[in-house]
C-alpha positions in Angstrom: 27.0 -1.2 -17.5 23.9 1.0 -17.2 24.7 2.0 -13.6 28.3 2.7 -14.5 27.3 4.9 -17.4 24.9 6.8 -15.1 27.7 7.4 -12.5 30.0 8.7 -15.2 27.3 11.0 -16.5 26.5 12.2 -13.0 30.2 12.9 -12.4 30.5 14.9 -15.6 27.4 16.8 -14.6 29.0 17.8 -11.2 32.1 18.9 -13.0 30.0 21.1 -15.4 28.2 22.6 -12.4 31.5 23.4 -10.7 32.9 24.9 -13.8 29.8 27.1 -14.3 30.0 28.3 -10.7 33.7 29.1 -11.1 33.0 31.0 -14.3 30.1 32.9 -12.6 32.3 33.9 -9.6 35.1 35.0 -11.8 32.7 37.0 -13.9 31.2 38.6 -10.8 34.7 39.5 -9.5 35.6 41.1 -12.8 32.3 43.0 -12.8 33.0 44.3 -9.2 36.5 45.4 -10.2 35.1 47.2 -13.2 32.5 48.9 -11.1 35.2 50.1 -8.7 37.4 51.3 -11.5 34.4 53.2 -13.0 33.8 54.8 -9.5 37.4 55.8 -9.2 37.3 57.2 -12.7 34.2 59.2 -11.8 36.0 60.8 -8.8 39.0 61.6 -10.9 36.8 63.4 -13.3 35.6 65.5 -10.4 39.2 66.1 -9.3 40.1 67.2 -12.8 38.0 70.3 -12.3 40.7 71.6 -10.0 42.8 73.9 -12.2 44.5 76.1 -9.5 46.3 75.6 -6.2 43.9 76.8 -3.4 45.1 77.1 0.2 42.3 77.6 2.7 42.6 78.0 6.5 40.2 75.5 8.0 39.3 73.7 11.3 41.0 70.4 12.1 40.3 67.6 9.6 37.3 65.3 10.1 37.7 61.9 11.8 39.7 59.3 9.8 42.1 56.4 10.0 44.7 54.8 7.7 45.8 58.2 6.4 49.4 59.3 6.4 50.9 62.0 8.6 54.4 63.2 7.5 56.9 65.8 8.7 57.9 68.5 6.3 61.7 68.3 5.9 62.3 72.0 6.1 59.3 73.6 7.8 57.6 73.2 11.2 54.7 71.5 9.5 52.9 68.2 9.4 51.3 66.9 6.2 48.1 64.8 6.3 47.0 62.9 3.2 44.1 60.5 2.4 42.4 58.1 4.8 39.0 56.6 5.4 35.9 56.9 7.6 33.1 54.5 8.3 29.8 55.6 9.9 28.1 52.2 10.3 26.6 52.1 6.8 29.0 53.7 4.4 32.7 54.0 3.9 34.2 57.3 2.9 37.6 57.6 1.1 39.6 60.8 0.9 42.5 62.2 -1.1 42.5 65.5 0.7 45.7 67.2 1.7 46.0 69.1 5.0 48.9 71.0 6.5 49.3 71.6 10.2 51.5 74.5 11.3 53.1 73.5 14.6 54.1 77.0 15.7 50.8 78.6 14.8 48.6 75.7 15.8 46.7 76.1 12.6 45.3 73.9 9.8 45.3 74.6 6.1 43.5 72.6 3.4 45.5 72.5 0.2 43.7 71.7 -3.0 46.2 70.8 -5.8 45.2 69.9 -9.4 45.5 66.3 -10.6 45.9 64.6 -7.2 46.1 60.8 -6.6 42.8 59.0 -6.5 41.1 58.6 -3.1 42.8 56.0 -0.9 43.7 54.7 2.5 46.3 52.4 4.0 49.0 53.7 1.6 52.6 54.2 2.3 54.1 57.7 2.5 57.6 59.0 3.1 59.2 62.5 2.9 62.6 63.2 1.5 64.5 66.6 1.3 65.3 66.4 -2.5 64.1 69.3 -4.6 62.9 71.4 -1.7 61.0 68.5 -0.2 59.0 65.7 -1.7 56.2 63.5 -0.3 56.2 60.1 -1.9 52.9 58.0 -1.8 52.7 54.4 -2.9 49.8 52.0 -3.2 46.9 51.9 -0.8 43.3 50.7 -1.0 39.9 52.0 -2.3 36.7 50.5 -0.9 33.1 50.7 -2.2 30.7 52.6 0.1 29.2 49.3 1.2 32.7 48.1 2.3 32.3 44.8 0.5 34.4 45.5 -2.6 38.1 46.6 -2.6 40.5 47.9 -5.1 44.3 47.8 -4.4 46.5 50.4 -5.9 50.1 49.8 -7.1 50.8 53.3 -8.3 53.5 55.7 -7.2 53.0 59.4 -6.7 55.2 62.3 -5.6 54.1 65.7 -4.2 56.7 68.4 -4.8 56.3 70.5 -1.7 58.2 73.5 -3.0 55.9 74.0 -6.1 52.8 72.2 -4.6 52.4 69.9 -7.6 51.5 66.2 -7.8 53.3 63.9 -10.3 52.6 60.2 -11.0 55.7 58.1 -11.5 54.7 55.3 -14.0 58.2 53.6 -14.5 58.1 51.0 -11.7 57.5 47.3 -11.0 55.5 46.1 -8.1 55.9 42.7 -6.4 55.7 41.4 -2.8 59.5 41.0 -2.6 62.2 43.4 -1.4 62.9 46.3 -3.8 64.8 49.6 -3.6 63.7 52.7 -5.4 66.4 55.2 -6.7 65.2 58.8 -6.2 67.6 60.1 -8.9 66.8 57.7 -11.7 63.1 57.0 -10.8 63.8 53.2 -11.2 63.3 50.1 -9.1 66.0 47.4 -8.4 65.3 44.1 -6.9 67.3 43.0 -3.8 68.2 39.4 -3.3 69.3 39.2 0.3 71.1 36.2 1.7 70.0 34.6 5.0 66.5 33.8 6.3 64.2 36.8 6.3 60.6 37.3 7.7 57.8 35.0 6.7 55.1 36.5 4.4 52.9 38.9 6.4 51.0 42.2 6.2 51.1 45.2 8.5 54.7 44.9 9.5 56.7 48.1 10.5 60.0 49.2 9.1 62.6 51.7 10.5 66.1 52.7 9.6 69.1 52.1 11.9 71.9 54.6 12.3 74.2 52.2 10.4 72.0 52.2 7.3 70.2 48.9 7.9 66.4 48.4 8.0 64.6 46.8 10.9 61.4 44.8 10.2 59.2 44.2 13.2 55.9 42.4 13.7 53.0 42.0 11.3 50.0 39.7 10.8 49.2 36.7 8.7 46.7 33.9 8.5 47.1 30.2 8.0 44.6 27.5 7.0 44.2 25.0 9.9 41.4 23.0 8.4 38.7 23.3 5.7 37.1 26.8 5.7 38.9 27.7 9.0 41.8 30.2 9.1 43.9 31.1 12.1 45.5 34.5 12.5 49.0 35.0 13.8 50.3 38.2 15.4 54.0 38.3 14.7 56.4 39.7 17.2 59.7 38.7 15.6 62.3 41.2 14.4 64.7 41.1 11.5 67.6 43.3 10.3 68.3 43.9 6.6 71.7 45.4 6.1 74.4 45.7 3.4 76.8 42.8 3.6 80.5 43.8 4.1 79.5 47.4 3.4 78.5 46.7 -0.2 75.4 48.5 -1.5 74.7 45.7 -4.0 74.7 42.8 -1.6 72.3 42.5 1.4 71.8 40.0 4.2 68.9 39.1 6.6 69.7 38.6 10.3 67.2 37.6 12.9 67.3 39.9 15.9 66.6 39.1 19.6 66.6 42.5 21.4 66.9 42.7 25.2 64.6 44.7 27.4 60.8 44.9 27.5 59.2 44.6 24.0 55.6 45.4 23.1 53.0 42.7 23.7 51.7 41.0 20.6 49.4 43.4 18.6 48.7 44.7 15.2 47.6 48.1 13.9 50.3 49.9 15.9 52.0 53.0 14.6 55.7 53.9 14.2 57.8 57.0 14.0 61.5 57.9 14.4 62.3 59.4 17.8 65.4 61.4 18.9 68.7 59.6 19.3 68.0 57.2 16.4 65.3 55.4 18.4 62.2 53.9 16.8 58.9 54.7 18.6 55.9 52.4 18.6 52.5 53.6 19.8 49.1 51.9 20.5 47.6 49.1 18.4 45.1 46.3 19.0 45.2 42.7 20.1 42.4 40.7 18.5 41.2 37.6 20.2 39.6 35.4 17.6 37.1 32.7 18.2 35.0 30.7 15.8 32.0 33.1 16.0 33.4 36.3 17.4 36.3 38.7 17.3 37.1 41.0 20.3 39.9 43.5 20.4 41.9 45.1 23.2 43.2 48.5 22.3 46.4 50.1 23.6 47.8 53.6 24.0 51.2 52.7 25.4 54.7 53.8 24.1 57.7 51.6 23.4 61.2 52.6 22.1 63.6 50.4 20.2 67.2 51.5 20.5 69.0 50.1 17.4 72.4 51.1 18.8 71.9 49.0 22.0 69.6 46.5 20.3 67.2 47.0 23.3 63.5 47.7 23.9 62.4 50.3 26.5 58.9 50.9 27.7 58.1 54.6 27.5 56.5 55.9 30.8 55.6 59.4 31.8 57.3 61.1 34.7 54.4 63.4 35.4 54.4 67.2 35.5 57.7 68.8 36.6 56.0 70.7 39.4 55.1 67.5 41.2 58.5 66.0 41.2 60.6 65.7 44.4 64.3 65.2 44.2 66.0 63.1 46.9 69.7 62.3 47.2 70.6 58.7 46.8 71.2 57.1 50.1 69.4 59.7 52.1 65.9 58.4 51.5 63.9 58.2 54.7 62.3 54.9 55.5 58.7 54.6 56.5 57.9 55.2 60.1 58.9 52.3 62.3 61.8 51.3 60.0 59.7 48.8 58.0 60.6 48.4 54.3 58.3 47.6 51.4 59.1 44.3 49.8 58.4 45.3 46.2 59.4 48.5 44.5 59.6 50.9 47.4 57.3 53.7 48.4 57.4 55.3 45.0 56.0 52.4 43.1 52.5 52.9 41.7 50.2 50.4 40.1 48.7 51.0 36.7 45.6 53.3 36.7 42.5 52.6 34.7 40.5 55.6 33.6 36.9 54.7 32.5 34.8 57.3 30.7 31.3 56.7 29.4 29.6 58.9 26.9 26.0 58.6 25.6 25.4 59.3 21.9 22.3 60.9 20.5 20.8 57.5 19.6 21.2 56.3 23.2 24.3 54.2 22.6 26.7 54.1 25.5 30.3 54.2 24.5 32.8 53.2 27.2 36.4 54.4 26.8 38.9 52.6 28.9 42.4 54.0 29.2 45.1 52.2 31.1 47.8 54.5 32.4 51.1 52.9 33.2 52.8 53.7 36.4 55.3 56.5 36.1 58.9 55.4 35.5 61.4 55.2 32.7 61.1 57.6 29.8 62.3 55.2 27.2 65.9 55.4 28.5 67.6 53.2 31.1 68.4 54.9 34.4 72.1 55.4 35.0 73.4 53.5 38.0 75.6 56.5 39.0 72.7 59.0 38.9 72.9 61.5 41.7 69.2 61.8 42.3 66.0 59.9 42.2 62.8 61.5 40.9 59.4 60.6 42.3 56.8 61.0 39.6 53.5 62.6 40.2 50.1 61.3 39.2 49.9 60.1 35.6 48.4 62.5 33.1 45.7 61.3 30.7 46.7 61.4 27.0 45.3 59.8 23.8 42.8 57.1 24.5 43.7 53.6 23.4 43.5 53.2 19.6 44.9 51.5 16.5 46.0 52.8 13.1 46.8 56.3 14.4 49.1 58.6 12.5 52.5 59.6 14.1 55.1 62.2 13.4 58.0 63.6 15.3 59.4 67.2 14.9 61.9 68.9 17.2 61.7 66.0 19.6 57.9 66.3 20.0 55.7 63.4 19.2 52.3 64.1 17.5 49.5 61.5 17.5 46.5 62.1 15.3 43.3 60.1 14.8 43.0 56.4 14.5 40.1 54.3 15.8 38.8 52.1 18.6 35.7 49.9 18.9 32.9 50.0 21.4 30.8 46.8 20.9 29.7 46.8 17.3 30.4 50.5 16.9 33.7 51.7 15.3 34.7 55.1 16.6 37.0 57.0 14.2 39.0 59.7 16.0 40.1 63.2 14.9 42.0 64.4 18.0 45.6 65.6 18.0 48.0 65.1 21.0 51.6 65.9 21.5 54.3 64.7 23.9 57.8 66.1 24.5 60.0 63.0 24.1 62.9 64.7 25.9 61.0 65.5 29.0 58.4 62.7 28.9 56.3 64.5 31.5 52.7 64.8 30.2 50.6 64.6 27.0 49.1 67.8 25.7 45.8 67.9 23.8 46.0 70.2 20.8 42.7 69.1 19.2 40.1 67.4 21.4 37.2 65.2 20.2 34.0 64.0 21.9 33.2 60.5 20.5 29.5 61.0 21.1 29.4 63.7 18.4 30.4 61.1 15.7 27.6 60.0 13.4 27.0 56.2 13.5 24.3 54.6 11.3 23.1 51.0 11.7 23.7 48.7 8.7 21.0 48.2 6.2 20.4 45.2 3.9 20.6 47.2 0.7 21.6 50.7 -0.5 20.6 52.7 -3.5 23.1 53.1 -6.4 23.1 56.9 -5.7 24.3 56.2 -2.2 27.2 54.1 -3.6 28.5 57.2 -5.3 27.6 59.4 -2.4 29.4 57.3 0.2 32.8 57.0 -1.4 32.8 60.6 -2.5 34.8 61.8 0.5 32.8 64.9 1.1 34.6 67.6 -0.8 32.2 70.6 -0.6 33.3 72.1 -3.9 32.7 68.7 -5.6 29.3 68.4 -3.9 28.2 71.6 -5.6 29.6 70.5 -9.0 28.2 67.0 -9.0 24.7 68.0 -8.0 22.5 65.1 -6.7 25.3 62.6 -7.2 27.2 63.8 -4.1 26.3 65.1 -0.7 28.5 63.0 1.5 29.8 64.6 4.6 33.5 65.2 5.3 
């Protein structure tokens, strides 16, 4: 009896210990969230000092990723909002608004009163209503140490005609499928029939010419054993469309497009290309092992044609001056009459361009860029085409990266920023490139960046409280002057 009583007492003691630990962890989580909310409130107090709209010509924005790059519905402008930057020690969050004038090749920083709080990884979309509106939903705020996160579920609209921000508070946020009515400012839940995508993050969405929505890819984790998770890169595709033409009834359909689809990856970027095609750029393929995580970055282009339900790999033809036209059937064979077994004389293997830069602290950053052999420009070659074009040498463009910002205007693709990794170092980019999607000849660099100029600080075990405020500040120069010693972060 005595031993049994001791066992029961010991068991109750373990339960009490577990309950205390759970209570302690819960209390710490609440404390961390409260700390982040206090930090966000502090920055909103600084933002409240803005009382007028100020438009200032400026150099290109500082390096960042997970921002949003949107096309103005009426003007030849690109709109950049938010984003994040990590220098090895601290994470910087932004709620800055930049406008890029395509024709003038000029940047303008637009300070507007009462903007959304600093954030990254938000969703943004532009609509033409009311002279143009930029809608911003959700996103993430991180502490300067990068160890605490706050996830937004708020909805904002920037009225482009009047340059005013407005928060829309009448909404419901879940992880199901919802539609938002732009006229009534209300959400409605969709209950599609059929089998849709499994739960995931980071999937990409695009609209089909028929009014459906294509969901592609994403990432998720599954528990394989105790304390061990396995990541899955999804490459499946689904179509969500109105059933029988009804707007109140939707259906999921799994799609199996033909053609060459992107290799499994995450962090890729998407934009709508001409002819109702969806364009995918870059991304990273993470190879996970128990003790390490290595990523292969990409800078390739893929097109999805919803009308044909087919993938095409986007390849550059090379500069027009280097092309040679030859009539079909009049192509000269190599001397001696021999024929090449694979691809013919015009076939070229992929070219790997390797560039090494040395930073001020002696770190060697190696940038590898794999350039595909010239070929299709995202369109199938017609069988009755009169001429064949031999492409010239591939032209370097954006280096491989993930989480870049894309926008298409007048058939020109613009790629801004993103990131890649070199060992333990994360390089955040601020370059801007463009590509004529009709010609598919060569990339053009509008803003160049040398990675060795980016600051990178080694991690430290602890940071002062003042640096916590300084790191997430985002580096607004005006705010730095107003907040005195509390700020000082660089943009």
